[in-house]
C-alpha positions as CSV (number, residue, x, y, z in Angstrom):
1,X,185.4,51.9,146.5
2,X,182.2,53.2,146.3
3,X,181.5,57.3,146.5
4,X,178.3,58.3,147.4
5,X,176.6,61.2,149.5
6,X,177.3,61.2,153.1
7,X,174.7,60.6,155.6
8,X,174.2,62.0,159.4
9,X,175.2,58.8,160.6
10,X,178.4,59.3,158.7
11,X,179.3,62.3,161.0
12,X,181.1,60.7,163.7
13,X,183.1,58.6,161.4
14,X,184.1,61.9,159.1
15,X,185.2,63.9,162.2
16,X,187.6,60.7,163.5
17,X,188.9,60.3,160.0
18,X,189.3,64.2,159.3
19,X,191.1,64.5,163.0
20,X,193.3,61.6,162.4
21,X,194.6,63.1,159.1
22,X,194.8,66.5,160.1
23,X,197.0,65.5,163.1
24,X,199.4,63.4,160.8
25,X,199.5,66.7,158.5
26,X,200.3,68.8,161.8
27,X,203.1,66.6,162.8
28,X,204.7,66.4,159.3
29,X,204.2,69.0,156.4
30,X,200.5,70.5,156.6
31,X,199.7,70.8,152.8
32,X,196.6,72.3,153.1
33,X,196.9,74.0,156.7
34,X,194.1,72.6,158.5
35,X,194.0,72.8,162.3
36,X,192.1,70.4,164.6
37,X,189.5,72.2,166.3
38,X,189.6,75.1,163.6
39,X,189.0,73.5,160.2
40,X,187.6,71.3,159.5
41,X,185.5,70.6,162.3
42,X,182.3,68.7,163.2
43,X,180.1,71.6,162.1
44,X,181.8,71.2,158.6
45,X,180.7,68.1,158.2
46,X,177.2,68.5,159.7
47,X,176.8,71.8,157.1
48,X,177.7,69.7,154.2
49,X,175.6,66.8,155.1
50,X,172.8,68.9,155.6
51,X,173.1,70.6,151.9
52,X,173.9,67.5,150.6
53,X,177.4,68.3,149.5
54,X,179.1,65.7,151.4
55,X,180.6,62.8,149.7
56,X,182.4,59.8,150.9
57,X,184.4,56.8,149.4
58,X,183.3,53.7,151.2
59,X,184.9,50.3,151.6
60,X,181.8,48.5,150.5
61,X,178.2,49.5,149.7
62,X,176.0,50.9,152.6
63,X,176.8,52.9,155.9
64,X,178.4,50.1,157.6
65,X,181.6,50.4,155.0
66,X,184.6,52.0,156.3
67,X,185.1,55.8,155.2
68,X,188.3,56.0,153.0
69,X,188.0,59.6,151.8
70,X,185.8,62.4,152.0
71,X,185.2,65.7,150.0
72,X,182.8,68.7,149.9
73,X,181.3,69.2,146.6
74,X,179.1,72.3,146.8
75,X,176.9,74.9,144.5
76,X,178.3,77.9,146.6
77,X,181.1,80.4,145.8
78,X,184.0,80.5,148.5
79,X,184.7,83.8,150.1
80,X,186.8,86.0,147.6
81,X,186.0,83.9,144.2
82,X,183.4,86.4,143.2
83,X,186.3,88.9,142.6
84,X,188.2,86.5,140.3
85,X,188.3,86.3,136.5
86,X,187.2,82.7,135.8
87,X,187.5,81.2,132.3
88,X,183.7,81.1,132.1
89,X,181.1,83.1,134.0
90,X,178.6,81.3,136.0
91,X,176.4,81.5,138.5
92,X,177.0,79.6,141.8
93,X,174.2,77.2,140.9
94,X,176.0,76.2,137.4
95,X,179.5,75.3,139.0
96,X,180.9,72.9,141.8
97,X,183.3,73.9,144.1
98,X,185.5,71.1,145.5
99,X,187.1,71.7,149.2
100,X,187.8,69.8,152.0
101,X,189.4,66.8,150.1
102,X,190.9,64.1,152.4
103,X,191.8,60.6,152.3
104,X,192.1,58.1,155.3
105,X,195.6,57.8,156.5
106,X,195.0,53.8,155.9
107,X,194.3,54.4,152.3
108,X,197.0,57.0,151.7
109,X,199.0,56.5,148.6
110,X,196.4,54.5,146.7
111,X,194.9,56.7,144.0
112,X,191.9,57.6,146.0
113,X,192.1,61.4,146.0
114,X,192.4,61.0,142.0
115,X,189.3,58.7,142.0
116,X,187.4,61.5,144.0
117,X,188.2,64.3,142.0
118,X,187.1,62.3,138.7
119,X,184.1,61.5,140.7
120,X,183.2,65.3,141.2
121,X,184.2,65.7,137.5
122,X,182.0,63.4,136.2
123,X,179.1,64.3,138.7
124,X,179.6,67.8,137.3
125,X,178.9,66.6,134.0
126,X,175.9,64.4,134.9
127,X,174.6,67.6,136.8
128,X,175.1,70.1,133.7
129,X,177.6,72.2,135.3
130,X,179.8,74.4,133.8
131,X,183.0,74.2,135.8
132,X,184.6,72.9,139.0
133,X,186.5,75.2,140.8
134,X,188.9,75.0,143.8
135,X,191.5,76.7,146.0
136,X,194.2,75.1,147.1
137,X,197.2,76.2,149.5
138,X,200.5,77.3,147.7
139,X,202.5,75.0,149.4
140,X,200.4,72.0,148.6
141,X,202.3,70.3,145.6
142,X,200.5,66.9,145.9
143,X,197.3,68.4,145.3
144,X,198.6,71.2,142.9
145,X,200.1,67.9,140.8
146,X,196.5,66.0,141.1
147,X,194.2,68.8,140.1
148,X,196.7,70.0,136.9
149,X,197.3,66.3,135.9
150,X,193.2,66.1,135.9
151,X,193.0,69.3,133.7
152,X,192.4,71.8,136.2
153,X,193.8,75.3,135.0
154,X,195.4,77.7,137.2
155,X,193.3,80.8,137.4
156,X,194.8,83.2,140.0
157,X,195.9,83.8,143.4
158,X,193.9,84.4,146.4
159,X,195.4,86.5,149.4
160,X,193.2,85.6,152.5
161,X,194.9,88.4,154.4
162,X,196.7,88.6,157.3
163,X,194.0,87.5,159.9
164,X,193.7,84.4,158.1
165,X,197.4,83.9,158.1
166,X,197.9,84.5,162.0
167,X,194.9,82.0,162.8
168,X,195.7,79.2,160.2
169,X,199.2,79.8,159.0
170,X,198.5,80.4,155.3
171,X,197.2,83.0,153.5
172,X,198.2,82.6,149.9
173,X,195.9,80.4,147.9
174,X,196.2,79.1,144.1
175,X,192.8,78.9,142.4
176,X,192.0,76.5,139.7
177,X,189.0,75.7,137.5
178,X,188.2,73.0,135.2
179,X,185.8,73.6,132.5
180,X,183.0,70.7,131.8
């Protein structure tokens, strides 16, 4: 597997892969509370690619390789993060926020999610970041287990409010941070 920045040519494949993952989640346990048509969307990928924040795992080098996983790794705080007492004070430019991590259905259970998170940590070290931060729905036991296994520390709960709950079905998120 090769992990690299996504390009504009990847957007169609990203949209398809995330749609399939979200459709499967909607039929089973929707751990991240994603809803096709609401989040993540094509616009999510277009924006992340334009900012150089979308990463993909490919089955082979180059754009011809099948996308096996994707994640957004950005230096922008999520809404609500600024009110949290993190382990370390840092400007947005001094951290990465990991979000929208998904593994294609064909690659589920292969350890690719862990590989993607390890890549994010390695990239943060290489780029002199102070920490990697993330939020995860409180019901997302598989992701919580992975993050804790990789040394992320639970920081706090973030309540996104009733409006978010009505639209997306979740309102409580656990916040994690890994110091670099």
